[in-house]
A tleap script that builds the chain and sets N, CA, C and O, in Angstrom:
source leaprc.protein.ff14SB
mol = sequence {
  NMET SER ILE GLU ILE ARG GLU GLU VAL LEU
  LYS TRP PRO ASN SER PHE TYR ASP ARG GLY
  LYS LYS GLU GLY ILE GLU GLU GLY ILE GLU
  GLN GLY GLU ARG LYS ALA LYS GLU GLN PHE
  ALA ARG LYS LEU LEU GLN LYS GLY MET GLY
  HIE ALA GLU ILE SER GLU LEU THR GLY LEU
  SER ASP LYS GLU ILE ILE LYS LEU GLU ASP
  GLN ASN CGLY
}
set mol.1.N position { 97.262 118.447 82.441 }
set mol.1.CA position { 97.806 117.237 83.018 }
set mol.1.C position { 97.901 116.192 81.915 }
set mol.1.O position { 96.961 115.990 81.146 }
set mol.2.N position { 99.052 115.534 81.852 }
set mol.2.CA position { 99.225 114.542 80.807 }
set mol.2.C position { 98.403 113.289 81.127 }
set mol.2.O position { 98.019 113.064 82.274 }
set mol.3.N position { 98.147 112.501 80.125 }
set mol.3.CA position { 97.352 111.283 80.279 }
set mol.3.C position { 98.052 110.305 81.219 }
set mol.3.O position { 97.398 109.641 82.022 }
set mol.4.N position { 99.374 110.215 81.123 }
set mol.4.CA position { 100.125 109.283 81.980 }
set mol.4.C position { 99.974 109.657 83.449 }
set mol.4.O position { 99.737 108.793 84.294 }
set mol.5.N position { 100.112 110.947 83.752 }
set mol.5.CA position { 99.979 111.407 85.138 }
set mol.5.C position { 98.556 111.180 85.625 }
set mol.5.O position { 98.346 110.727 86.750 }
set mol.6.N position { 97.589 111.491 84.789 }
set mol.6.CA position { 96.181 111.304 85.158 }
set mol.6.C position { 95.904 109.839 85.474 }
set mol.6.O position { 95.220 109.538 86.453 }
set mol.7.N position { 96.424 108.928 84.666 }
set mol.7.CA position { 96.207 107.503 84.900 }
set mol.7.C position { 96.859 107.055 86.207 }
set mol.7.O position { 96.295 106.234 86.931 }
set mol.8.N position { 98.029 107.584 86.510 }
set mol.8.CA position { 98.702 107.248 87.773 }
set mol.8.C position { 97.892 107.761 88.968 }
set mol.8.O position { 97.725 107.057 89.964 }
set mol.9.N position { 97.401 108.977 88.857 }
set mol.9.CA position { 96.610 109.561 89.942 }
set mol.9.C position { 95.335 108.751 90.167 }
set mol.9.O position { 94.920 108.564 91.311 }
set mol.10.N position { 94.723 108.279 89.119 }
set mol.10.CA position { 93.502 107.487 89.254 }
set mol.10.C position { 93.760 106.136 89.926 }
set mol.10.O position { 92.839 105.544 90.488 }
set mol.11.N position { 94.981 105.652 89.875 }
set mol.11.CA position { 95.329 104.380 90.527 }
set mol.11.C position { 95.521 104.536 92.034 }
set mol.11.O position { 95.436 103.547 92.762 }
set mol.12.N position { 95.776 105.735 92.515 }
set mol.12.CA position { 96.088 105.949 93.929 }
set mol.12.C position { 95.032 105.396 94.885 }
set mol.12.O position { 95.385 104.670 95.814 }
set mol.13.N position { 93.761 105.712 94.694 }
set mol.13.CA position { 92.777 105.181 95.654 }
set mol.13.C position { 92.815 103.655 95.733 }
set mol.13.O position { 92.684 103.092 96.819 }
set mol.14.N position { 92.991 102.987 94.607 }
set mol.14.CA position { 93.053 101.530 94.626 }
set mol.14.C position { 94.276 101.035 95.378 }
set mol.14.O position { 94.199 100.051 96.114 }
set mol.15.N position { 95.405 101.712 95.199 }
set mol.15.CA position { 96.614 101.254 95.893 }
set mol.15.C position { 96.466 101.439 97.402 }
set mol.15.O position { 96.933 100.599 98.171 }
set mol.16.N position { 95.824 102.526 97.836 }
set mol.16.CA position { 95.578 102.728 99.260 }
set mol.16.C position { 94.597 101.678 99.782 }
set mol.16.O position { 94.785 101.140 100.873 }
set mol.17.N position { 93.575 101.393 99.021 }
set mol.17.CA position { 92.595 100.369 99.397 }
set mol.17.C position { 93.268 99.008 99.494 }
set mol.17.O position { 93.078 98.286 100.473 }
set mol.18.N position { 94.058 98.654 98.477 }
set mol.18.CA position { 94.736 97.356 98.466 }
set mol.18.C position { 95.695 97.221 99.648 }
set mol.18.O position { 95.763 96.165 100.277 }
set mol.19.N position { 96.429 98.282 99.946 }
set mol.19.CA position { 97.370 98.247 101.072 }
set mol.19.C position { 96.605 98.094 102.385 }
set mol.19.O position { 97.005 97.310 103.245 }
set mol.20.N position { 95.519 98.828 102.544 }
set mol.20.CA position { 94.707 98.727 103.755 }
set mol.20.C position { 94.088 97.350 103.898 }
set mol.20.O position { 94.038 96.789 104.993 }
set mol.21.N position { 93.619 96.815 102.792 }
set mol.21.CA position { 93.019 95.479 102.805 }
set mol.21.C position { 94.065 94.443 103.208 }
set mol.21.O position { 93.790 93.565 104.026 }
set mol.22.N position { 95.255 94.544 102.638 }
set mol.22.CA position { 96.334 93.600 102.952 }
set mol.22.C position { 96.708 93.693 104.428 }
set mol.22.O position { 96.869 92.675 105.100 }
set mol.23.N position { 96.844 94.920 104.927 }
set mol.23.CA position { 97.199 95.110 106.338 }
set mol.23.C position { 96.088 94.570 107.241 }
set mol.23.O position { 96.371 93.987 108.288 }
set mol.24.N position { 94.850 94.756 106.849 }
set mol.24.CA position { 93.725 94.248 107.627 }
set mol.24.C position { 93.710 92.727 107.671 }
set mol.24.O position { 93.445 92.131 108.715 }
set mol.25.N position { 93.990 92.113 106.554 }
set mol.25.CA position { 94.029 90.647 106.497 }
set mol.25.C position { 95.166 90.128 107.376 }
set mol.25.O position { 94.984 89.173 108.131 }
set mol.26.N position { 96.335 90.757 107.277 }
set mol.26.CA position { 97.480 90.336 108.089 }
set mol.26.C position { 97.172 90.479 109.576 }
set mol.26.O position { 97.518 89.606 110.372 }
set mol.27.N position { 96.526 91.573 109.946 }
set mol.27.CA position { 96.169 91.797 111.348 }
set mol.27.C position { 95.165 90.745 111.820 }
set mol.27.O position { 95.260 90.251 112.944 }
set mol.28.N position { 94.220 90.411 110.973 }
set mol.28.CA position { 93.236 89.385 111.313 }
set mol.28.C position { 93.881 88.020 111.502 }
set mol.28.O position { 93.510 87.276 112.409 }
set mol.29.N position { 94.829 87.695 110.664 }
set mol.29.CA position { 95.546 86.416 110.791 }
set mol.29.C position { 96.317 86.384 112.107 }
set mol.29.O position { 96.287 85.386 112.826 }
set mol.30.N position { 97.001 87.472 112.417 }
set mol.30.CA position { 97.760 87.540 113.674 }
set mol.30.C position { 96.839 87.384 114.880 }
set mol.30.O position { 97.182 86.687 115.836 }
set mol.31.N position { 95.673 88.029 114.843 }
set mol.31.CA position { 94.725 87.907 115.953 }
set mol.31.C position { 94.212 86.482 116.080 }
set mol.31.O position { 94.046 85.979 117.191 }
set mol.32.N position { 93.961 85.832 114.963 }
set mol.32.CA position { 93.497 84.451 114.978 }
set mol.32.C position { 94.547 83.513 115.543 }
set mol.32.O position { 94.232 82.620 116.331 }
set mol.33.N position { 95.795 83.715 115.142 }
set mol.33.CA position { 96.885 82.902 115.665 }
set mol.33.C position { 97.039 83.119 117.168 }
set mol.33.O position { 97.284 82.174 117.918 }
set mol.34.N position { 96.896 84.347 117.591 }
set mol.34.CA position { 97.009 84.688 119.016 }
set mol.34.C position { 95.919 83.983 119.816 }
set mol.34.O position { 96.186 83.407 120.871 }
set mol.35.N position { 94.694 84.032 119.308 }
set mol.35.CA position { 93.582 83.375 120.005 }
set mol.35.C position { 93.811 81.869 120.097 }
set mol.35.O position { 93.524 81.262 121.128 }
set mol.36.N position { 94.319 81.271 119.045 }
set mol.36.CA position { 94.582 79.832 119.042 }
set mol.36.C position { 95.640 79.491 120.094 }
set mol.36.O position { 95.495 78.503 120.813 }
set mol.37.N position { 96.694 80.291 120.191 }
set mol.37.CA position { 97.727 80.065 121.203 }
set mol.37.C position { 97.139 80.175 122.608 }
set mol.37.O position { 97.451 79.373 123.488 }
set mol.38.N position { 96.284 81.180 122.806 }
set mol.38.CA position { 95.684 81.381 124.119 }
set mol.38.C position { 94.744 80.229 124.481 }
set mol.38.O position { 94.730 79.782 125.628 }
set mol.39.N position { 93.973 79.755 123.532 }
set mol.39.CA position { 93.076 78.621 123.790 }
set mol.39.C position { 93.882 77.375 124.139 }
set mol.39.O position { 93.527 76.641 125.062 }
set mol.40.N position { 94.952 77.138 123.411 }
set mol.40.CA position { 95.808 75.991 123.673 }
set mol.40.C position { 96.417 76.115 125.071 }
set mol.40.O position { 96.454 75.142 125.824 }
set mol.41.N position { 96.894 77.313 125.413 }
set mol.41.CA position { 97.485 77.543 126.736 }
set mol.41.C position { 96.465 77.297 127.839 }
set mol.41.O position { 96.803 76.718 128.871 }
set mol.42.N position { 95.227 77.726 127.639 }
set mol.42.CA position { 94.178 77.484 128.639 }
set mol.42.C position { 93.962 75.987 128.860 }
set mol.42.O position { 93.816 75.536 129.996 }
set mol.43.N position { 93.942 75.232 127.780 }
set mol.43.CA position { 93.766 73.781 127.897 }
set mol.43.C position { 94.935 73.154 128.660 }
set mol.43.O position { 94.744 72.272 129.497 }
set mol.44.N position { 96.141 73.623 128.358 }
set mol.44.CA position { 97.310 73.095 129.047 }
set mol.44.C position { 97.285 73.458 130.531 }
set mol.44.O position { 97.680 72.656 131.378 }
set mol.45.N position { 96.822 74.662 130.839 }
set mol.45.CA position { 96.681 75.064 132.240 }
set mol.45.C position { 95.682 74.154 132.955 }
set mol.45.O position { 95.921 73.728 134.085 }
set mol.46.N position { 94.568 73.860 132.293 }
set mol.46.CA position { 93.555 72.986 132.883 }
set mol.46.C position { 94.112 71.588 133.145 }
set mol.46.O position { 93.676 70.906 134.073 }
set mol.47.N position { 95.067 71.167 132.336 }
set mol.47.CA position { 95.690 69.849 132.501 }
set mol.47.C position { 96.777 69.872 133.570 }
set mol.47.O position { 97.345 68.832 133.904 }
set mol.48.N position { 97.068 71.059 134.106 }
set mol.48.CA position { 98.050 71.179 135.168 }
set mol.48.C position { 99.482 71.345 134.702 }
set mol.48.O position { 100.413 71.156 135.485 }
set mol.49.N position { 99.671 71.692 133.453 }
set mol.49.CA position { 101.024 71.876 132.932 }
set mol.49.C position { 101.611 73.178 133.469 }
set mol.49.O position { 100.892 74.154 133.683 }
set mol.50.N position { 102.912 73.181 133.681 }
set mol.50.CA position { 103.604 74.354 134.211 }
set mol.50.C position { 103.778 75.464 133.186 }
set mol.50.O position { 103.693 75.251 131.977 }
set mol.51.N position { 104.020 76.639 133.707 }
set mol.51.CA position { 104.160 77.830 132.856 }
set mol.51.C position { 105.312 77.711 131.869 }
set mol.51.O position { 105.187 78.117 130.713 }
set mol.52.N position { 106.433 77.156 132.319 }
set mol.52.CA position { 107.611 77.058 131.443 }
set mol.52.C position { 107.312 76.193 130.224 }
set mol.52.O position { 107.692 76.533 129.103 }
set mol.53.N position { 106.627 75.075 130.450 }
set mol.53.CA position { 106.296 74.177 129.338 }
set mol.53.C position { 105.275 74.824 128.401 }
set mol.53.O position { 105.375 74.709 127.179 }
set mol.54.N position { 104.304 75.497 128.987 }
set mol.54.CA position { 103.282 76.172 128.169 }
set mol.54.C position { 103.938 77.256 127.324 }
set mol.54.O position { 103.632 77.404 126.141 }
set mol.55.N position { 104.832 78.002 127.936 }
set mol.55.CA position { 105.535 79.058 127.212 }
set mol.55.C position { 106.333 78.477 126.052 }
set mol.55.O position { 106.347 79.034 124.955 }
set mol.56.N position { 106.992 77.361 126.303 }
set mol.56.CA position { 107.785 76.720 125.262 }
set mol.56.C position { 106.914 76.242 124.102 }
set mol.56.O position { 107.300 76.360 122.938 }
set mol.57.N position { 105.747 75.706 124.422 }
set mol.57.CA position { 104.865 75.159 123.386 }
set mol.57.C position { 104.077 76.225 122.621 }
set mol.57.O position { 103.767 76.050 121.443 }
set mol.58.N position { 103.757 77.331 123.300 }
set mol.58.CA position { 102.895 78.338 122.675 }
set mol.58.C position { 103.631 79.602 122.246 }
set mol.58.O position { 103.161 80.330 121.372 }
set mol.59.N position { 104.778 79.863 122.857 }
set mol.59.CA position { 105.478 81.111 122.575 }
set mol.59.C position { 104.960 82.278 123.396 }
set mol.59.O position { 105.415 83.408 123.219 }
set mol.60.N position { 104.011 82.021 124.292 }
set mol.60.CA position { 103.488 83.073 125.157 }
set mol.60.C position { 104.456 83.296 126.319 }
set mol.60.O position { 105.139 82.371 126.759 }
set mol.61.N position { 104.503 84.522 126.801 }
set mol.61.CA position { 105.370 84.829 127.938 }
set mol.61.C position { 104.714 84.351 129.230 }
set mol.61.O position { 103.514 84.078 129.265 }
set mol.62.N position { 105.507 84.256 130.277 }
set mol.62.CA position { 104.986 83.856 131.583 }
set mol.62.C position { 103.906 84.832 132.044 }
set mol.62.O position { 102.894 84.428 132.616 }
set mol.63.N position { 104.130 86.104 131.791 }
set mol.63.CA position { 103.157 87.141 132.169 }
set mol.63.C position { 101.829 86.920 131.450 }
set mol.63.O position { 100.766 87.061 132.055 }
set mol.64.N position { 101.884 86.579 130.176 }
set mol.64.CA position { 100.665 86.333 129.403 }
set mol.64.C position { 99.934 85.089 129.916 }
set mol.64.O position { 98.704 85.053 129.963 }
set mol.65.N position { 100.707 84.077 130.298 }
set mol.65.CA position { 100.110 82.848 130.809 }
set mol.65.C position { 99.437 83.109 132.155 }
set mol.65.O position { 98.347 82.599 132.413 }
set mol.66.N position { 100.075 83.894 133.003 }
set mol.66.CA position { 99.482 84.255 134.297 }
set mol.66.C position { 98.177 85.002 134.077 }
set mol.66.O position { 97.196 84.768 134.781 }
set mol.67.N position { 98.166 85.886 133.115 }
set mol.67.CA position { 96.950 86.661 132.811 }
set mol.67.C position { 95.826 85.711 132.380 }
set mol.67.O position { 94.683 85.875 132.807 }
set mol.68.N position { 96.139 84.728 131.544 }
set mol.68.CA position { 95.131 83.765 131.123 }
set mol.68.C position { 94.633 82.946 132.315 }
set mol.68.O position { 93.443 82.651 132.429 }
set mol.69.N position { 95.545 82.595 133.178 }
set mol.69.CA position { 95.209 81.818 134.371 }
set mol.69.C position { 94.255 82.617 135.260 }
set mol.69.O position { 93.282 82.076 135.785 }
set mol.70.N position { 94.544 83.906 135.422 }
set mol.70.CA position { 93.693 84.781 136.236 }
set mol.70.C position { 92.306 84.942 135.626 }
set mol.70.O position { 91.312 85.025 136.348 }
set mol.71.N position { 92.238 84.985 134.299 }
set mol.71.CA position { 90.947 85.132 133.616 }
set mol.71.C position { 90.079 83.883 133.796 }
set mol.71.O position { 88.853 83.972 133.855 }
set mol.72.N position { 90.727 82.723 133.880 }
set mol.72.CA position { 89.986 81.482 134.027 }
set mol.72.C position { 89.493 81.273 135.458 }
set mol.72.O position { 88.597 80.465 135.700 }
set mol.73.N position { 90.082 82.006 136.401 }
set mol.73.CA position { 89.637 81.915 137.777 }
set mol.73.C position { 90.269 80.833 138.494 }
set mol.73.O position { 89.990 80.630 139.676 }
savepdb mol mol.pdb
quit
């Protein structure tokens, strides 16, 4: 095996690790943004705001807002 090929092969585990780490960070950011939207929607529901307005402000669907409403009791 040539030195160039060997060096490329040795980089593979790092590239897989880096890609996994990046995907994990992106997924974590998305989950955090989702939680923030849901918390905001819950507060708006408590204030008596309608589903259409909440959907417009948060980007959540009516179905998602109903689910949050049901969870709050």
